[in-house]
C-alpha angles and dihedrals in degrees: 000000000000140000090275093058096040110112113241131208097199092240104113099209091050093044090049089055090050090052088052090054089051090054090051089050090053091053090052090052091059106111099215108049120150120230088254091054090049091050091049092048092050091049089052090052091053091047090048090053094050096046100036096044092047090051093046094046091051090055091048093048092049092053094044092240106195094215095051096118092050090048090051089050090055089051088053090053089054092051093048093048096049090046094053094042091044093055091051090045093052094044090047091231126149118234111278116251112256128200094270091050090050093050092049092047092050093047091051091048090053091049093045092242119156117257122240118206116240117260116273119252089251092054090046091050092049091047091049093050093048090050091047094049093053104033101038097040095040092044118025098024093047089053093059091043088056089051091050094049093045097047107025108028 
């Protein structure tokens, strides 16, 4: 993913924040990060979430966006996910096996299928951020931009 494929809202302050998230994503994709670099990157993600979401929510409140509470809920989901993935990332732990994972593993064992290790916390974090950049910006953010243009242009 690069700046040319990053979805834009057309609101410069918001798009600038999104470009910052892309830079953080790029740092996470670096193969040889020290634990200190990972900690710093995770702290930047948390700071990004606090600052960007506050800025975005102020805009939505000012324009009486009808889906503000839902949008705030999605921001909470982001925070929760980066917190849980960040803890695993910093502790160097793999994702714990859940019931579905266990059932799949057991079924594969019975069928003699090879086992694949679960994704590392870093891979899971990168996948989540890529998904967020495309789905949230292309979906939820574009919806409020449409509201702004329709009602406040």
